C-alpha positions, 0 to 999 in steps of 0.5 A: 914168736920166741924159739922157746915158745915155739918149742913149747907150742910144738910140744903141746901139739904133739901132746894133743895129738897123742891124746887124740890117738889114745882116744881114737884107738879106744873108739875105733876098737869098738867100731871095729868089733861091730863091723866084724860082726856084720862081716861074720852075719851076727849083725844085719847089713842094715847096721852099716847105713843106719849108723852112718845115717845117725852119725852123718845126721848129727854131723849136718848140725856142724853149722850150729855146733861150730857157732856154739863152740866158739864160746869155749876154749878148744882145749876145755871142749876136748877134755870134757868130751873125753871125760864123757867118753870115758864114763860111758865106756865104763858104764858099758863095761859094768853092764857086760860084766853083769849081763854078758849075753847082752855084749853085742847089744851093749857095743851097738848101744855104746856106738849110738850114745857117743855118736855125736861126740866125734863131731864135737872133737872134730870141730874143737880140733879144727879150732884148736889147730887154727888157734895155734896157726895164729902164732906159727903158720908152719904148725898147720901142715905139721898138725894135719900130717900128724893128725891124718897119720895118727888117725890112720895108725890108730884106726885102720892099723891098730884099732879096727883090726884088733877090735875085729879079733877082740870083738870075737874073743872077749867084749870085756877085754875090748871095753877095758882096753877102750876105757884105758885108752880114754883115761890115757887121752885125758892125762895127755890133753891135760899135759898139753895144756900145761905146756901151751894153751893158745886159748889163754896164752898172753902172746896171742894177738889182741888186735887180731882177735879184736879185728876177727871179732869186729869182722864177724859182728859186722858181717852178722849185722849186715846179714840180719838187714838182708831178705831171704832171697838175698841171704840165700844168694850170700849162702850159695856164694859161700858154699861154691866159692873157693873152687876146690876149697869150697864146702861143696867139693868137700861134699862131692868128695865124701859122696864119692867115696861113701857110695862104695867105700862102706860096703866094697870091703865087706864084699871083698871079705865075703869072697872067702870061706866062712872061717876065713872072713875075719881074717880077710876083713882084717887084711882089708882094714890093714891095707887101707890103714897103710894107705891112710898113713901114706897119704898124709905123709906123701901129700904133706911132702908135696905141699912142702916142695910145691907150696904154690901149686896146691890146686894142681895137686888136688886136681892130680890126686882126683885124676888118680882116684878116677883111675882107681875107679877103672881099675876096681870096675875091671877087677869086680867085672872078672870076679863076677863073670869069670870067678876071680878072687875078689882081692883083685878088686883091693888095689883099685880100692886102695887107690880110690881111697888114697886119691879121695883122702889125698884130695881132702887133706890137700884141700883142708890144709890149704883152706886153714892156711889161706883163709883168715880166722873169721872166714875160716870159722864161717866156712868150716861149719859148712865144710862138716855139714856138706861132707856129712850130707855127701856121706848120708846120701852116698851111703844109702845109694851104696845100700840101695844099689846093693854094693855088698852083693854086686859092687859094679853099679856102685862103682859105675856111679861113684867113678862118674861122680869122681870124674865130674869132680875132677873136671870141676877142679881142673886148674884154670889160668884165670884161677886165683886162690881164695 
């Protein structure tokens, strides 16, 4: 690939990531406002498992959605989804202007209406990155670092904390800012396609596309001739093969975090006086955001330096996450029995989140770099589906264990799951990267 075309490719990728940042900020503003309402008690805690159940149930359809989205250029999908989000946001703003007393319910309605959109965006982003990778493999790691870092900055450092504050001050300003972010995202994605569109580029390898299409079609024809039980064995092999790259490992990773991740921050925030809950909630979100920014940068650096040791890196970050559970468990015990400040649990919470995020980043990047196009598109749907299933089960387990009231049982359960995942991901001498 020529130097000039590579420069255009990277510039297009940068514009696309900037568009993603703008869009994500807009969504996280509203999500943060609703989370702040839960912390303040204006909205019942049941909203947390309800909303996550809704989104995870939708994400479980990722296998079907992926098959459908393959027919369209990823850039067109991203542009269309952004246009829909802008229209819904403007409609919500108009309703609040006319009926200001319904502000909280409008925000809840907005989140419910747009809840399917992130799945389409995530899959389209994966397919877009995979298309860019056909021109230059180095953009895979670069893209993941940019997107992961941008997501952390846009969500946890900027969007959510600001959303908590604006939600308490002015919902109209909140929605207007969200609409502005969606409009900015539309323009940035348009500039990206003008620079370089991998879906329509004449430089894309026609032979490679033909080979991938032929491989996919032949596999599909072969599966139609199998019995139900034979297909089940094929699915089982697909879900379990690849070790830390497998969809099953991704599902257990999200399960581990979801048991406590959705509730532990609220429990920490509620340890303060009523007037300080919003401030403490914003601080917890900010700390999580800083962790989320650091994780892809550090993980990407290690992956560049030890490109042949991805499996070992994945194992050791799980060891770190397990240590985080022990640290958080001890902090929660001290808080519950001796009245120590709940913020003592925050360091362990950050280590847990950072370790599991690093595992997800490393396995996702390795999956994109190692698997061929046709194989990647078969696996990625299952990764999203099982990740959603893990979050679905985890968030309800956390609710049933009442982590918001007492995190100790939830920390013990999720710590044991993380320990089991660490044992499964342990590198073996006979292991071969798939």
